[in-house]
N, C-alpha and C positions, 0 to 999 in steps of 0.2 A: 323555575325558581319558587321557594318556599314561600308560600302562605303569612300575606302580613298583616303582625298582630294587633289589634290599638281598637279606640273605644270612642262615640263621639259624643257628646254633651253638649245640649241647645238652652242658650240664657237668654233669655225676651228681657232688653233694658227696657224698654219702650212701646208703646204702641206703633208698628214698621219699622221697629231697631231690635238684629238678633246677632246674637255673636257666640260661636259655636268652639267650643273648645277640646279640644284635641289630642288624647292619654294615651301615647306609646312606649315603650322604651326608645333611649336615647337617643342611639342612634340615628332611628326611622324618627323621629321631631324634626332634629336637624337637617336631614335633610327632605322633610315634609318644608320647613323653614327655606331652607334652598329656592323650592319650585315656590316657595309663595311667600314672597319679601314681603308685605305686608301682611305676614302673620308678624303674630307676636309668640318671643320662646320666655319662661316661665320658668324658671329654673327650679327657683325655691317655691313651690305654691302653696296656698292652705291645702291644699287636699296633700300635700304627705310625697308629692313625684311630682316632676318634671311634669311640663305640658303645651300646649303651641293655644295659643288665643285668637281665630278667627274673626275678625269682627270685620260687623256694617252691612250684615244680610235684612233688605230691604221685608219683606212677605216668609213664611212659616214653610209656604214653597222654596220657594229659591231656598232655604236651610235644609228639606230633604231634599232634593233634588241635588245637592251639594255633598250628602253624609249618604244620600245611596247611592251615587256615583262611585265613591272612593272606598267605600265597603263594598262594592264589585269588583275593582281594581287589586282590593287589599285579597281578597278570598281565591285568586284566579289568576296575578298577576300575567302568567303565562297568555291569558285569549281576553288582556286588556285591554284596549281602545290600543290599536297599532298606532294610528295615524294623526292623534291626541299629543302636543307635545308635551304638554302638561306636562300630561301618566308618563310619557317615554323618561322628559329628566328626573321626575321621582321616582320610578322605576330604578334607571341608569347608574344616581344617585345611590338609592338602598344596596343597590350589587355590588358597588364601591366600597359603602361602607362594612357590610358580612365578608370581603376579602381578607382573608389574616396579612398578619403587618409583615 
């Protein structure tokens, strides 16, 4: 599978309250939102492009773990965690979205 393009931004809302913004092409965002139902898909963001907000991280360390986990999976999907249901669900959704109609 080809690498997945996307980037993450961290938003600190208050002490011990962080959200993560995820920017990517729309089909990747939709696959991610299926994997994380608590995420919020924003089609018309103030950034001029769609994004997903993943809310409610309690520490900067948890945010960093989450982001690093996904960056590794995006960079080399074929070597991503094979036993992790979340990664497998997301990568399957991405593969389906990349199939020609």
